[in-house]
N, C-alpha and C positions, 0 to 999 in steps of 0.2 A: 371684075371693075376694081379700081384702087382710086379712090380721094383722099387727097393730103398723107398717102402711104399706107392707107386701111382699106380693108377690104369690103368692100359693100352688097351684102346679100340680098337678090332682088328675089321678085316672083316672075316667073313666065307667063306673058300673055296667052292665054289659051290656040294651039295654032301657031304659033311663032317662036321663031330659032331664040335661046335663052341670051344667045349673045349679041343677038341684034334688040330685041327689047326686054327691058328691065323697069320694076318700079321699085325706087326708093322708098319702101312701105315706111320709116322716119327717116326724113329729109333733115330734120330737125337737131340731128347730131352733128351735121356737118355747116358749116359757117360758109357759106361760097359766094364767090363774085357775081354780079350779073352776067360776067365773058363766059364765067366757068357753068353758072347755069344756062346760057345759049349752046354749050361745047355742050352738057349733057345732055340738050334736049336735043338734038341734032344726030344723036346716036341712038334715040330711041327710049330716053331714059325719063320716067315722069317723078316730079318732085311734090311729094303730096303737102301741101301745104304753104308753099313757095311761088309765087304766079309774077314775079317779080316787083319793082316796087313803086306803088300806088302812093300819089300825094295827096295831099290835104287840095280841096278843090274849093269850096266854100268858107265861108268865115264872115262873123258878123264885123260892125263895122268899129268895135276896138279892138278886130284881132289883124294885125298884117302876115301876108304870107309870104315868104321870099324861097328864092333856090330854087325855082321850080314846084312849089309848093311841098317844099321837105322842111323850112322851116313854119312854123305860127307862133306868133309873137303878140304878147298880148298890151293894150295900152289900160287895162282895165274891166277884166271879165271879158264876158261872150263866149263863143263855141267854132271851134271849126273841126270837118268833115271833111271825108275822101267821098267821089261821086260814085263811086263804084258801091250797085247795094249789092249785098252779099245773100243768097236766101240757102245754099245748101254748101255741101263738103267743108274741109280743115283749110282754114286764113291762119298765116304765122306772120308779126311781125313785131317790127320795137323800136323805140322811142329813146334818147337823149334826153337827159332832164337836165336843163340849163337853170332852171329856180328849182324849189323844193315845195309846190304847191300846185299841184293842176292834178284834173282828173282823165283818165286817160282809160277806153276801152271804147265801146260800141253804144250807136244810140240807134231807134227803128229810122226805115228807111227815108220815113216823110218828116224828119227834123230839119228846120231849112233855118241856116244861122244866120243867112242875109236877115231877115227877118228880125233880129235883135236876141232871138231864143236865151233866155239865161236861168240858171238853177237848176239845170237839166238834170243833176243829177241828185237833185230831191225828187222827180218824178218818177214814180216806180211803174213800170211797164214800158219806161218813154228809154231809160238808157240803163247799161250796167258796166260800171269803171269803178277804178281804185285810184284813191287818193294819194300821190304821191308823198305826202305830206307825213302820215303816219302809217300807210298802207293798206286802209280802211275800205272794206266795201262799200259802196253808194249806188242807189239809196241806200238809207236804213243805218249810215255809220256802224257798220259790224265786222268782226274778222280782221281785227288790227291784225297784218302780217310785218309790222315794221317800217320805217322812213325807206323813201327812196331816195337815197342820198345826191347831192347834185353832182354831176358826172356822170352818173349811174345810168346803165339800159335797162328800160322796163319793158318787158315782152309779153306779148300778147299772143293763145293762142285760139282761135274761134275753132270748135267743133259744130257744125251746123247739125248734123246728123245724132250727135250724145244730146246738142242742149248744152254744152258749155264753154267758157271763156276761162284758161287758166291764163297766170299770172307770171313772171319769171324773173327772177330781179339780176341781172349779169348772167343770165343762162340758166340762173337755179329757180326752181318751183318757190314762187312765194307766195303763201296762203293757199286758203284752200280753191280759192277764182270761184265763178257763177255757175250754176246751172239755172236748167228750165228756160231759156235762150228759144227765141223763135223769133225767126225772119219774117220778111228782110230787115237786116239792119246795115250799117256801113261806119267804119273808121271812125273815132270823134276823140277830140281833148276839149274839155273847157277850164278855163282860167276864173283865178278868184281875182281880188280887185286891183290884186297891187301892178303898177306898173312894171315891166319889164321883161315878168315871166315867159318861157319859148320852151319849149320842147321841138327836137330835130328829128324828122324819121330817118332810121336807118337805111340807107341803099343795098344793102345786102343780105341774102339769106341768113337768119337767125341760129345761134346754137344754143337749144332748150334741153336741161336736164329736169327727167322730173325726181 
């Protein structure tokens, strides 16, 4: 099987024909549109880590969601989060940064942005995020990887089997990331107090390189 002219090596499921079932062990090497993902699934290809576009579904009163939950924009603070609770497996996504001060990653599944949640990035055991301003991990303000500039993509690869959250800047690994994460968690972003800051969830499968 070839994607974008590249040969994709897969692993046959026991008892099935390799031509009809292949597992793409590292789908993150390929940037795939939703249409391409659908076509591959029709052929029995399993894409590890990419399960389609997952929008933000909940937000605090200072955060506006638009474009079907793809865009979160703040008038000053608060959190936006997806609805999907993640307890197992590998999950990959990216956001485009419109301004350079947001905290992107995951939070515990019981966090309710509508309640006016703030300063989530300071609460150990509640969130595991990277601040775009300097690439530091929060809570703790540690392991600064460098700024995620305006217009860049910040990617997340959550592996709940390993308990890790790895970050990528424009597809390249950015800092050491988090370890010790236990689900259930959900995708989230938190904003500072500056008005107009926003992030946009990317609708296509990411291309990550370690």
